[in-house]
N, C-alpha and C positions, 0 to 999 in steps of 0.2 A: 494406459492402465485404471482409466476413470470410470465409476459408472456414471451410465446416461444422464441421469440426475445432479450427477456431480458436476458435470460438464459448466452448463450454465453458470454454476456459481461461483467456480474456478474461473470462466472468463471475466463475470463480472469484478473478482476480486483481482484478477489483471489490469480489470480497467484502472481500477483505482489507482492500484499499486504505478499504474503508469503515468495519469492525472499528478498525483504524488511528485512521483521523478521531473516531470516536467515544472510545474513550480515551483521544487526546488532550485532549480534550474535557472528559472527567471530569478528566485531569491537571491540567488547568487550573483547574477549579471546585474540587480538592483543594486544591491549592497555593495555592489564595486563598483557602479556608477556613482553611490552616493555618498563613497569616500574620496570620490575624485573632488579636483579644486575649484568645478565651477558647479560643484551641489549647493544647495540651503537645506543645511541639517533641518531643522523644525517644517518645513515644507515636505521634505522628502519622507521622515518621520509620517506624517499625518499619511501620507499618498499609503505607505507601505503598510500602514496598519489593518487596513481588509486583508491584503494578503497573506498577512505573517498567521492572522484570526486564522484562516481560509488554512496555510498552509500546518497549522497548528493542529485541526481539526482532523487532515486528511492523513498527519504523520498516526492521532491515535487509529484512524480509521485503520490504514496497511495494519498495525500494529497488530488490530483486532481480525483484520484477513489474511495475516498471515500467521495468526492463534488459529482461525478456521483451517486455512488449509494442511497447517501442522497435524489439526487433531483428523480432520478425514485421508489425510497419508497415512497415521499410524493406524488406523480404524483399517483404509485398504490393506495395510503389511500385516495385521491381525487376520484380516479375511482369507489372505495368501496363504498366511501361516496352517491353517485351516481347511484343507485342500480334499476334494468329494472321496468319499470313500474312507477318510481317516477316522470319522464318527464308529464308536465301538457297536454293533448294535448285536 
């Protein structure tokens, strides 16, 4: 039910969300590895820091994207509520 101009935006937002979920899963995997008996804490933290930073940025972008999608959905709902012919003439 998206307008043609809204579809590319929704696609980009979904791609960002997918990237976010992928990184989130990767961070979980790396954290579980780090907590294992053979991990070296300082080295693992140094390796993970860039990923944590990127994950934080992607989380923020995902929140912003979700807010934009919600705004688009609200606009679409309000447009659907105003059906053609319901305006007074």
